[in-house]
N, C-alpha and C positions, 0 to 999 in steps of 0.2 A: 244675371238671373235673380229673380226675386222669389223668396220663399213665400208660398201662399197657403199651404195646407199641410197638416201633419196627419196622415191617415192612421187608422188603428193598426194596420198591418200591411204587409207587402201585397196581399191580394187586393185590398181596397186601393192601394196606390196604383196598381195596374188597371183596375177598373176605371178610376178617374183619369189616369193617363190616356187610356183609349178614348174616353168620352171627350177629353180636351182635344186630342189629336183629330177626332172626327169633326170637331168644330173649327179646325184649322189653327188651333192654338198649340204652338210648339211647347213641349213640356219635358222636364227632366225629373227622374226619380233619383234622389240622393240618399245615401245611407243604407240601401237595401242589402248590401253585402256585409254590413256590420252585424246583422242578425246572426251570422255564422259564429260570431264571437260570444254568443250567449254564455254567461257565467264568467266571462272575463271583462265584460263591459257593464256599465250601469244598466239597471233593469228597465229604464224608460225607453220609449220608442225612439229610434234614431232615423226613421224614414220620413222624408219630406218631399213635397212636390214643389218644383220651381218653374216659373215661366218668365218670359221677357217682360220687362217693366211695362211696355206698351200694351201687353195682353193681360195684365193683372186684373183689370176691372171686369173684362169679359170672363176670365177664368173664375173669379170669385162669384160672379153671377151664376155660372154653371154649377159650381160647387154648392151654392145656396139652393139651387133647384134639386140637386142630389140629396142634400140634407133634409129637404121637405118631402122627399120621396116622389118627385116629379119626373125623374129620368126613367126611361124604359129601354129595353133592348131592341125595340122595334125600329 
């Protein structure tokens, strides 16, 4: 699996995870459970999204649309 994005938080991770899954792109969220160790771990965000290498280009294109505000819940 290839790391393709570091979301701001777990909510954003799941939002993008769902959007990628809806496009047929298998996606994994890594590090979400590390946030329970707040205070024991470094302050930086530990959540990342990972996809198969062959899906990386399509996943990055979808994330670029998200960052431009072009994704909707419809």
